[in-house]
C-alpha positions as CSV (number, residue, x, y, z in Angstrom):
1,M,-28.8,8.5,17.2
2,S,-29.9,4.9,17.5
3,T,-33.2,3.2,16.7
4,G,-32.6,0.3,19.0
5,R,-32.0,-2.1,16.1
6,P,-28.8,-4.0,16.0
7,A,-26.1,-1.8,14.5
8,L,-22.6,-2.1,12.9
9,V,-20.5,1.0,12.6
10,I,-17.7,1.0,10.0
11,V,-15.2,3.9,10.5
12,G,-13.7,4.5,7.1
13,A,-15.8,4.4,3.9
14,G,-12.9,4.1,1.5
15,P,-12.0,1.0,-0.5
16,R,-11.3,-1.1,2.7
17,G,-14.7,-0.2,4.2
18,T,-16.4,-0.8,0.9
19,G,-14.6,-4.1,0.5
20,L,-15.9,-5.2,4.0
21,L,-19.4,-4.1,3.0
22,E,-19.2,-6.2,-0.1
23,R,-18.2,-9.3,2.0
24,I,-21.1,-8.6,4.4
25,A,-23.5,-8.6,1.5
26,A,-21.9,-11.8,0.0
27,N,-22.1,-13.7,3.3
28,L,-25.5,-12.4,4.5
29,P,-27.7,-15.1,3.0
30,D,-25.8,-18.0,4.5
31,L,-24.9,-16.5,7.9
32,Y,-27.7,-14.2,8.7
33,G,-30.7,-15.0,6.5
34,D,-32.9,-12.5,4.7
35,P,-34.3,-9.8,6.8
36,G,-36.8,-9.3,4.0
37,A,-38.9,-6.4,2.9
38,Q,-41.6,-6.7,5.6
39,G,-39.6,-5.0,8.4
40,A,-38.0,-6.3,11.5
41,E,-38.5,-10.0,11.0
42,G,-37.1,-11.6,7.8
43,A,-37.7,-14.9,6.1
44,E,-35.3,-16.7,8.4
45,G,-36.5,-15.0,11.5
46,A,-33.5,-12.6,11.7
47,E,-34.1,-9.0,12.6
48,G,-32.7,-6.4,10.3
49,F,-29.8,-4.3,11.3
50,D,-28.2,-0.9,10.5
51,I,-24.8,-0.2,9.0
52,H,-23.3,3.2,9.7
53,L,-20.4,4.3,7.6
54,V,-18.4,7.2,9.1
55,D,-16.1,9.1,6.9
56,P,-15.7,12.8,6.0
57,C,-15.0,11.8,2.4
58,P,-17.4,10.2,0.0
59,P,-18.0,6.4,0.3
60,G,-16.2,4.2,-2.2
61,G,-13.1,6.2,-2.9
62,G,-12.6,7.7,0.5
63,R,-9.8,10.2,1.0
64,I,-7.0,8.7,-1.2
65,W,-9.2,7.8,-4.1
66,R,-11.8,10.6,-4.0
67,E,-13.0,11.8,-7.3
68,E,-12.3,15.4,-6.6
69,Q,-8.5,15.5,-7.2
70,S,-6.3,16.5,-10.1
71,P,-6.9,14.4,-13.3
72,L,-3.1,14.6,-13.8
73,L,-2.6,12.0,-11.0
74,W,-2.5,8.4,-12.2
75,M,-2.8,5.1,-10.6
76,N,0.4,3.1,-10.6
77,S,-1.4,-0.1,-11.7
78,Q,-2.7,-0.9,-15.1
79,A,-6.5,-0.9,-15.3
80,Q,-6.6,-4.7,-16.0
81,D,-4.7,-5.2,-12.7
82,V,-7.3,-3.5,-10.4
83,T,-10.3,-5.3,-9.0
84,M,-12.6,-5.0,-6.0
85,F,-14.1,-8.5,-6.5
86,T,-13.1,-11.9,-5.2
87,D,-12.3,-15.0,-7.3
88,E,-11.5,-18.6,-6.6
89,T,-7.9,-17.8,-5.8
90,V,-8.9,-16.1,-2.5
91,A,-8.6,-18.5,0.4
92,M,-11.8,-17.7,2.3
93,D,-14.8,-19.3,3.7
94,G,-17.3,-17.0,2.1
95,P,-18.8,-17.2,-1.4
96,V,-17.1,-15.8,-4.5
97,L,-19.1,-13.0,-6.1
98,E,-17.3,-12.0,-9.2
99,G,-17.4,-8.5,-10.7
100,P,-15.6,-6.5,-13.3
101,T,-12.1,-5.2,-13.1
102,L,-11.5,-1.5,-13.6
103,H,-10.8,-1.8,-17.3
104,E,-13.8,-4.0,-17.9
105,W,-16.1,-1.7,-16.0
106,A,-14.7,1.5,-17.6
107,G,-14.3,0.1,-21.1
108,L,-10.6,0.9,-21.1
109,D,-7.6,-0.7,-22.7
110,G,-6.3,-3.0,-20.0
111,R,-2.8,-1.7,-20.3
112,V,-3.8,1.9,-19.5
113,F,-2.8,3.6,-16.3
114,A,-6.1,5.2,-15.4
115,D,-6.2,8.4,-13.4
116,R,-7.3,8.4,-9.8
117,Q,-10.5,10.1,-10.5
118,R,-11.6,7.2,-12.7
119,Q,-10.7,4.7,-9.9
120,G,-12.7,6.8,-7.5
121,T,-15.7,6.5,-9.8
122,Y,-15.2,2.8,-10.0
123,L,-15.0,2.5,-6.2
124,R,-18.2,4.6,-5.8
125,W,-19.9,2.3,-8.3
126,V,-18.8,-0.8,-6.3
127,Y,-20.2,0.8,-3.1
128,E,-23.5,1.7,-4.7
129,R,-23.9,-1.7,-6.3
130,T,-23.2,-3.4,-2.9
131,V,-25.7,-1.2,-1.1
132,D,-28.3,-1.7,-3.7
133,A,-27.9,-5.5,-3.5
134,L,-28.6,-5.6,0.3
135,P,-32.1,-6.7,1.3
136,S,-34.5,-4.0,2.5
137,G,-34.1,-5.0,6.1
138,I,-30.4,-3.9,6.1
139,R,-30.2,-0.1,6.2
140,V,-27.0,1.7,5.3
141,Q,-26.3,5.3,6.3
142,H,-23.2,7.4,5.6
143,H,-22.2,10.0,8.2
144,Q,-19.9,12.6,6.6
145,R,-18.0,13.4,9.7
146,R,-14.9,12.3,11.6
147,A,-15.1,9.7,14.3
148,L,-13.4,11.0,17.4
149,R,-13.5,8.1,19.9
150,V,-15.1,4.8,20.7
151,D,-16.0,3.7,24.2
152,G,-18.3,1.3,25.9
153,P,-18.1,-1.9,27.9
154,R,-16.6,-5.1,26.4
155,G,-19.9,-6.9,27.0
156,G,-22.3,-4.1,25.8
157,R,-23.0,-1.7,23.1
158,Q,-20.2,0.6,22.0
159,R,-20.5,4.4,21.6
160,V,-18.9,6.1,18.6
161,W,-18.6,9.8,19.1
162,L,-18.7,11.9,15.9
163,E,-17.2,15.4,15.4
164,G,-19.8,18.1,15.9
165,V,-22.5,15.7,17.2
166,P,-23.5,15.8,20.8
167,H,-24.9,12.2,21.0
168,P,-23.0,9.0,20.0
169,L,-23.8,6.3,17.5
170,L,-24.7,3.2,19.4
171,A,-23.1,0.1,17.9
172,D,-23.1,-3.6,18.7
173,L,-19.9,-3.9,16.7
174,V,-17.3,-1.4,15.4
175,V,-14.9,-1.9,12.6
176,L,-12.0,0.5,12.0
177,A,-11.2,0.7,8.3
178,L,-9.2,3.9,8.7
179,G,-6.9,3.6,5.7
180,H,-3.8,5.8,5.5
181,L,-3.6,8.2,8.4
182,D,-1.8,11.4,9.2
183,A,0.8,11.5,12.0
184,E,2.1,14.0,14.5
185,L,5.6,15.3,13.5
186,D,8.5,13.3,14.9
187,D,11.4,15.0,16.6
188,E,13.4,15.7,13.4
189,Q,10.3,17.1,11.6
190,R,9.4,19.3,14.6
191,D,12.9,20.7,14.6
192,L,12.9,21.4,10.9
193,A,9.4,23.0,11.0
194,A,10.5,25.2,13.9
195,Y,13.7,26.2,12.1
196,A,11.6,27.0,9.0
197,E,9.3,29.2,11.0
198,R,12.2,31.1,12.6
199,H,13.9,31.8,9.3
200,G,11.0,32.3,7.0
201,L,11.6,29.0,5.1
202,V,9.1,26.6,3.7
203,H,8.9,23.1,5.2
204,L,6.3,20.6,4.0
205,P,6.2,17.5,6.2
206,P,5.2,14.0,5.1
207,D,1.7,14.1,3.7
208,F,-0.6,12.7,1.0
209,T,0.7,14.9,-1.9
210,A,-2.8,15.7,-3.3
211,D,-3.6,17.3,0.0
212,S,-0.4,19.4,0.3
213,D,-0.5,23.1,-0.3
214,L,2.2,23.6,-2.9
215,S,1.6,27.3,-3.5
216,A,4.5,28.4,-1.3
217,L,7.0,26.6,-3.7
218,E,7.9,29.5,-6.0
219,A,8.8,29.5,-9.7
220,G,12.5,29.2,-10.4
221,E,13.4,28.6,-6.8
222,P,15.3,25.6,-5.6
223,V,13.3,23.0,-3.6
224,L,14.9,20.1,-1.7
225,V,12.8,17.0,-2.0
226,R,13.6,14.0,0.3
227,G,11.9,10.9,-1.0
228,F,11.9,9.3,-4.5
229,G,8.9,7.1,-4.4
230,L,5.3,7.5,-5.6
231,A,4.7,10.6,-3.4
232,F,7.5,12.3,-5.3
233,V,6.0,11.3,-8.7
234,D,2.8,13.1,-7.7
235,L,4.7,16.1,-6.5
236,M,6.7,16.2,-9.7
237,V,3.6,16.1,-11.9
238,L,1.7,18.8,-9.9
239,L,4.6,21.2,-10.0
240,T,5.3,20.8,-13.7
241,E,2.2,19.8,-15.8
242,G,0.1,21.1,-12.9
243,R,1.6,24.5,-13.5
244,G,1.1,24.6,-17.2
245,G,4.2,22.8,-18.5
246,R,3.8,20.1,-21.1
247,H,5.6,17.1,-22.5
248,E,6.1,16.8,-26.2
249,G,7.7,13.5,-27.1
250,E,10.9,13.2,-25.1
251,T,11.0,17.0,-24.5
252,Y,9.5,19.0,-21.7
253,I,8.3,22.5,-22.5
254,P,8.3,24.6,-19.3
255,S,5.7,27.1,-18.4
256,G,8.2,29.2,-16.4
257,R,6.2,28.6,-13.2
258,E,8.1,25.5,-12.1
259,P,10.4,25.4,-9.1
260,I,13.8,23.5,-9.5
261,L,13.5,20.2,-7.7
262,Y,16.6,18.6,-6.1
263,V,15.6,15.1,-5.2
264,G,17.3,12.4,-3.3
265,S,16.6,9.5,-0.9
266,R,18.2,6.6,0.9
267,R,18.6,4.7,-2.3
268,G,18.9,7.8,-4.4
269,V,16.9,6.4,-7.4
270,P,13.2,6.2,-8.2
271,Y,11.1,3.1,-7.7
272,H,11.5,0.6,-10.5
273,S,9.3,1.1,-13.5
274,K,6.2,-1.0,-13.9
275,I,6.9,-3.9,-16.3
276,G,5.6,-3.2,-19.8
277,Y,5.0,-6.6,-21.3
278,D,2.6,-9.5,-20.7
279,W,3.4,-12.9,-19.3
280,E,3.7,-15.8,-21.8
281,G,4.1,-19.5,-21.0
282,E,4.3,-21.5,-17.8
283,R,4.2,-19.6,-14.5
284,P,6.5,-20.5,-11.7
285,P,4.7,-22.9,-9.3
286,L,4.4,-20.7,-6.3
287,P,4.6,-20.8,-3.3
288,R,7.6,-23.2,-3.3
289,F,9.9,-22.4,-0.3
290,L,7.7,-19.9,1.5
291,G,4.1,-21.2,1.7
292,P,1.5,-22.0,4.4
293,A,3.6,-24.8,5.9
294,E,6.6,-22.6,6.4
295,I,4.5,-19.8,7.9
296,D,2.8,-22.3,10.3
297,G,6.3,-23.4,11.4
298,L,7.4,-19.9,12.1
299,L,4.3,-19.1,14.1
300,A,4.6,-22.3,16.1
301,R,8.1,-21.5,17.4
302,P,7.9,-21.1,21.2
303,D,10.5,-18.4,21.2
304,G,9.2,-16.6,18.2
305,F,11.2,-15.8,15.1
306,D,13.7,-13.2,13.9
307,F,12.9,-11.8,10.5
308,R,16.4,-11.3,9.2
309,R,17.6,-14.7,10.5
310,D,14.5,-16.9,9.9
311,V,12.3,-15.2,7.3
312,Q,14.4,-13.2,4.9
313,P,16.4,-16.3,3.7
314,L,13.1,-17.9,2.8
315,V,12.0,-14.8,1.0
316,E,15.2,-14.6,-1.0
317,K,15.0,-18.3,-1.9
318,E,11.4,-18.0,-3.0
319,L,12.2,-15.0,-5.2
320,G,15.3,-16.7,-6.6
321,F,13.2,-19.8,-7.4
322,A,10.7,-17.7,-9.4
323,H,13.6,-15.9,-11.2
324,Y,15.5,-19.1,-12.3
325,H,12.4,-21.1,-13.1
326,R,11.5,-18.5,-15.7
327,L,15.1,-18.1,-16.9
328,F,15.4,-21.9,-17.5
329,A,11.9,-22.2,-19.0
330,A,12.0,-19.2,-21.4
331,H,15.7,-18.5,-21.9
332,S,17.4,-21.9,-21.6
333,E,20.1,-20.9,-24.1
334,R,21.4,-18.6,-21.4
335,T,21.9,-21.5,-18.9
336,R,24.5,-24.3,-18.7
337,M,22.5,-27.0,-16.8
338,A,19.2,-28.9,-17.1
339,W,16.4,-27.4,-15.0
340,T,15.7,-30.6,-13.2
341,D,19.3,-30.8,-12.0
342,F,19.4,-27.1,-11.0
343,E,16.1,-27.3,-9.2
344,E,17.2,-30.4,-7.2
345,K,20.4,-28.7,-6.1
346,Y,18.7,-25.4,-5.4
347,A,16.1,-27.0,-3.2
348,G,18.7,-28.3,-0.7
349,A,21.2,-25.4,-0.9
350,D,21.8,-22.7,1.6
351,S,22.6,-19.1,0.6
352,A,26.3,-19.6,-0.1
353,E,25.7,-22.9,-2.0
354,I,23.0,-21.1,-4.1
355,Q,25.6,-18.5,-5.1
356,A,28.0,-21.2,-6.2
357,L,25.3,-23.1,-8.0
358,V,24.1,-20.0,-9.9
359,A,27.6,-19.1,-10.9
360,S,28.1,-22.5,-12.5
361,A,24.7,-22.7,-14.2
362,V,24.1,-19.1,-15.3
363,P,27.2,-17.7,-17.1
364,D,26.1,-14.0,-17.6
365,P,26.0,-12.1,-14.3
366,A,23.2,-10.0,-15.8
367,D,21.0,-13.1,-15.7
368,R,21.6,-13.7,-12.0
369,L,19.3,-12.4,-9.3
370,D,21.1,-10.1,-6.9
371,L,18.6,-8.8,-4.4
372,A,21.1,-6.7,-2.5
373,A,22.2,-4.9,-5.6
374,L,18.6,-4.3,-6.5
375,D,17.9,-2.9,-3.1
376,H,20.9,-0.6,-3.0
377,P,21.9,0.2,-6.6
378,L,24.1,3.1,-5.8
379,D,26.1,1.4,-3.0
380,G,29.8,2.2,-3.6
381,V,29.0,4.3,-6.7
382,R,30.7,7.7,-6.6
383,F,30.7,10.5,-9.1
384,T,33.3,13.3,-9.3
385,S,31.1,16.2,-10.6
386,Y,27.5,17.4,-10.5
387,E,27.2,16.9,-14.3
388,E,28.5,13.3,-14.1
389,L,26.0,12.6,-11.3
390,Q,23.1,13.8,-13.5
391,A,24.2,11.9,-16.5
392,G,24.8,8.8,-14.4
393,L,21.3,8.8,-12.8
394,R,19.7,9.4,-16.2
395,A,21.6,6.4,-17.6
396,Y,20.4,4.3,-14.6
397,I,16.7,5.3,-15.2
398,E,17.0,4.7,-19.0
399,G,18.5,1.3,-18.3
400,D,15.7,0.4,-15.9
401,L,13.1,1.5,-18.5
402,T,14.7,-0.6,-21.2
403,R,14.9,-3.7,-19.0
404,R,11.4,-3.4,-17.6
405,H,10.0,-3.3,-21.2
406,D,12.1,-6.0,-22.7
407,P,10.5,-9.5,-22.7
408,S,14.0,-11.0,-22.8
409,S,14.3,-9.9,-19.2
410,S,11.1,-11.8,-18.3
411,P,12.6,-13.3,-15.1
412,D,12.0,-9.8,-13.7
413,L,8.2,-10.4,-14.2
414,A,8.6,-13.8,-12.5
415,V,10.2,-12.1,-9.5
416,F,7.2,-9.7,-9.4
417,L,4.9,-12.7,-9.3
418,G,7.1,-14.1,-6.5
419,L,6.8,-10.8,-4.6
420,L,3.0,-11.1,-4.7
421,S,3.1,-14.7,-3.5
422,V,5.5,-13.8,-0.7
423,Y,3.3,-10.8,0.4
424,G,0.3,-13.1,0.6
425,Q,2.2,-15.4,3.0
426,L,3.9,-12.8,5.1
427,V,0.6,-11.0,6.0
428,R,0.1,-13.9,8.5
429,L,3.2,-13.1,10.4
430,G,2.0,-9.7,11.6
431,D,4.5,-6.9,12.2
432,I,7.7,-8.0,10.6
433,G,9.4,-4.6,10.6
434,P,9.8,-2.0,7.8
435,W,12.3,-3.6,5.4
436,W,9.9,-6.0,3.6
437,H,7.2,-3.4,2.8
438,A,9.7,-0.9,1.6
439,F,11.5,-3.5,-0.6
440,F,8.2,-4.7,-2.0
441,S,7.0,-1.2,-2.9
442,Y,10.4,-0.4,-4.5
443,L,10.4,-3.4,-6.8
444,A,6.7,-4.1,-7.3
445,S,4.8,-0.8,-6.8
446,G,6.8,1.6,-8.9
447,P,5.5,4.2,-11.3
448,P,4.3,3.6,-14.9
449,G,7.1,3.8,-17.5
450,P,5.8,7.1,-18.9
451,R,6.4,8.8,-15.6
452,L,10.1,7.8,-15.6
453,R,10.3,9.1,-19.2
454,Q,8.9,12.3,-17.9
455,M,11.6,12.4,-15.2
456,L,14.2,12.0,-17.8
457,A,12.7,14.9,-19.8
458,L,12.6,17.1,-16.7
459,S,16.2,16.3,-15.9
460,R,17.3,17.2,-19.4
461,A,15.3,20.5,-19.0
462,G,17.1,21.3,-15.8
463,I,13.8,21.3,-13.8
464,L,14.7,18.0,-12.0
465,R,18.1,17.5,-10.5
466,F,19.5,14.4,-8.6
467,V,21.2,14.6,-5.2
468,G,22.1,10.9,-5.0
469,A,21.9,8.2,-2.3
470,D,21.9,8.6,1.5
471,M,20.6,12.1,1.2
472,T,21.0,14.1,4.4
473,V,19.3,17.4,5.2
474,T,20.6,20.0,7.7
475,A,19.2,23.3,8.7
476,E,21.9,25.9,9.2
477,D,22.9,29.4,8.1
478,G,19.3,30.3,7.6
479,V,18.7,27.7,4.8
480,F,18.2,24.0,4.3
481,R,21.2,22.1,2.9
482,A,21.2,18.7,1.3
483,A,24.1,16.4,0.5
484,G,24.4,12.8,-0.7
485,A,27.0,10.0,-0.6
486,T,27.0,9.6,-4.3
487,L,28.7,13.0,-4.9
488,P,31.1,13.4,-1.9
489,G,31.7,16.9,-0.7
490,A,28.9,18.5,-2.7
491,S,25.8,20.1,-1.3
492,V,22.9,22.2,-2.4
493,E,21.0,25.0,-0.5
494,A,17.4,25.9,-0.7
495,R,14.8,27.8,1.3
496,A,12.2,25.1,0.8
497,L,12.1,21.4,1.8
498,V,9.5,18.9,0.9
499,E,9.3,15.4,2.6
500,A,7.9,13.4,-0.3
501,R,6.4,10.4,1.5
502,L,3.3,9.3,3.4
503,P,3.4,9.8,7.2
504,H,4.2,6.8,9.3
505,P,1.4,7.0,11.9
506,T,2.2,4.7,14.8
507,V,-0.6,4.4,17.4
508,E,1.4,6.8,19.6
509,R,1.9,9.4,16.9
510,T,-1.1,9.2,14.7
511,S,-3.2,12.4,14.6
512,D,-6.3,10.3,14.5
513,P,-7.9,10.8,18.0
514,L,-9.9,7.6,17.8
515,L,-6.9,5.3,17.3
516,R,-4.8,7.1,19.9
517,G,-7.7,6.8,22.4
518,L,-7.9,3.1,21.9
519,Y,-4.2,2.7,22.5
520,A,-4.4,4.9,25.6
521,E,-7.2,2.7,27.1
522,G,-5.2,-0.5,26.6
523,A,-5.2,-1.7,22.9
524,A,-2.0,-3.5,22.0
525,A,0.6,-2.2,19.6
526,T,3.5,-3.9,17.9
527,P,7.1,-2.7,18.2
528,E,6.7,-0.8,15.0
529,G,3.6,1.0,16.4
530,L,0.9,-0.9,14.5
531,L,-2.4,-1.8,16.1
532,A,-2.4,-5.5,17.0
533,V,-5.3,-7.6,15.8
534,D,-6.3,-11.2,16.0
535,P,-5.0,-12.9,12.8
536,V,-8.2,-15.0,12.6
537,D,-10.8,-12.3,12.2
538,S,-9.1,-8.9,12.9
539,R,-10.5,-8.3,16.3
540,V,-8.5,-5.7,18.2
541,L,-6.2,-7.2,20.8
542,D,-5.6,-5.8,24.3
543,R,-2.2,-5.9,25.9
544,S,-2.8,-9.3,27.4
545,G,-3.5,-10.6,23.9
546,T,-7.3,-10.9,24.4
547,P,-9.5,-10.0,21.4
548,H,-12.1,-7.4,22.0
549,P,-15.5,-9.0,21.3
550,R,-17.0,-5.9,19.7
551,R,-14.1,-4.1,18.0
552,F,-12.4,-5.0,14.7
553,A,-9.7,-3.2,12.7
554,L,-8.6,-3.7,9.1
555,G,-5.9,-1.9,7.0
556,P,-2.4,-0.4,7.0
557,H,-2.6,0.8,10.6
558,T,-2.8,-2.8,11.8
559,D,-0.3,-5.6,12.0
560,A,-2.4,-7.6,9.5
561,R,-2.0,-5.0,6.8
562,G,-2.4,-6.5,3.3
563,S,-0.8,-5.2,0.1
564,G,-3.8,-3.0,-0.6
565,A,-7.6,-2.6,-0.3
566,F,-7.9,-3.8,-3.9
567,T,-5.7,-6.1,-5.8
568,R,-4.8,-7.8,-9.1
569,P,-7.2,-10.4,-10.2
570,R,-6.4,-14.0,-9.5
571,T,-3.6,-13.3,-7.0
572,G,-5.3,-14.4,-3.8
573,G,-6.1,-10.9,-2.4
574,P,-4.9,-11.0,1.3
575,A,-7.1,-8.0,2.0
576,F,-10.1,-9.8,0.5
577,R,-9.4,-12.8,2.8
578,Q,-9.3,-10.6,5.8
579,N,-12.4,-8.7,4.9
580,D,-14.3,-12.0,4.5
581,A,-13.2,-13.3,7.8
582,A,-14.2,-10.1,9.6
583,A,-17.5,-9.9,7.8
584,R,-18.4,-13.5,8.7
585,A,-17.4,-13.0,12.4
586,A,-19.5,-9.8,12.5
587,L,-22.5,-11.5,10.9
588,A,-22.3,-14.4,13.3
589,F,-22.2,-12.1,16.2
590,L,-25.2,-10.0,15.0
591,R,-27.2,-13.2,14.1
592,A,-26.7,-14.5,17.7
593,L,-27.7,-11.1,19.1
594,S,-30.8,-11.1,17.0
595,C,-31.8,-14.6,18.0
596,R,-31.3,-13.7,21.7
597,A,-33.4,-10.6,21.3
598,A,-36.2,-12.7,19.6
599,A,-36.1,-15.3,22.4
């Protein structure tokens, strides 16, 4: 399965693999030359090479964004906030090649939340446009199979073994752009699955909801759902509208085929609604307290750093700065101090001093940023009856919707911009533990407002029922039983349990045989189980910290995970920066290989 030409194998043809391909095409003229249409030798003397994309799903969208999924499933970003193309805000060495956002390409209202089918079509177009722009000396082939393992010497060609194929692909370089992966069940999930099998119950473990078989969840039967994020939103839609129900204004009209969903989580509330108004006026000058210099300082510490002690205070100060900058700039009538005085004192203050400063300068507690209260909104909240809990959670969701669509609360949007800025910086620190990513998703990656309104309608219709915070699940007496701290002493029983969240595939527990094989043969992993890569160009590190000369990895399974394979325009796109660095390193390697072969 090799022609003898130089070859690059990209495992994963979804948006991350497509983004890498786009950066290869962008950097090709400067770093490799033009292989030209005449065959092996190009205008710059560089031999052409082959690019093999390996993915059982179609290139562009890959598994998550494939076009063949329910049209009821939406993106959680507005169409104007989705791009696969770089701009001048991306800190990279390669050239900027601009292209349309999703809404520009599709001719949509920028405020629309497009369905995932539409995004899959956009991603396929980006892929096809990128391939069409490559010179004829670069050949791209898609192998619609799984990659099972990679082997080969550090100093020689790698072998990529594909499912159902007796001979490997030979590659001078391999890039793993695997995206979101499945995982083997952990101890708790194995116990729950075994209990379900013994007692004839239904247990659906963590999964990409669009791939889950929901047919076993029967109409009218109670279903316990653990998880209140985006996976739950998909589940909710597929089990209501997906079964023939419909929303008419603020009312849900059941089809009679819906199960009864009892949902809870650690926080006990859904992710915050997407903000429903546009920015006006001056933006906060970010980064301010957590920028490149601070990250350099953290990385230079000889004894390393502790996230809670050394990083989280900087995160909180940066988000607070964004919040108060906007409050003073746009809503100064709600403050008691000149901004210049506040900013000067804020800059030199520690956490306790900031609290005192804010208390004196911002009279209304509702205008103060309380990240702990945001992160744990039901801490200390107790209800005395099931009906009171349902009404209380509906009031919470209604309040969130009102605030997130009210421009007088525009410091919330400033905090969102602060979150994006912080994410772009923290990517450089590698594996920083689970808190930050969960907090970011909860505040910045929540569902569209209409989805929360649908939750309210389903709650009023009795289809959706809230369990509360700190939800626990036990398997006993032949059923699953759920309880929460928000309604002490109460519990609900069901014969079905759904874990509404994506799997957390560490390198030890991922069901991907290729990644597990790399780990078994010596690839390094972080304490959280992420594949360790060189922050410079994403080469895979071994356990001595040495980069592999011929293997790269990009995406959420690595400690250089960015906020997404695509991003909002003009926000720096950490994933784009990583793609560019990896593409340039790969092209430099292939160019040197070609020159040696020619010599």
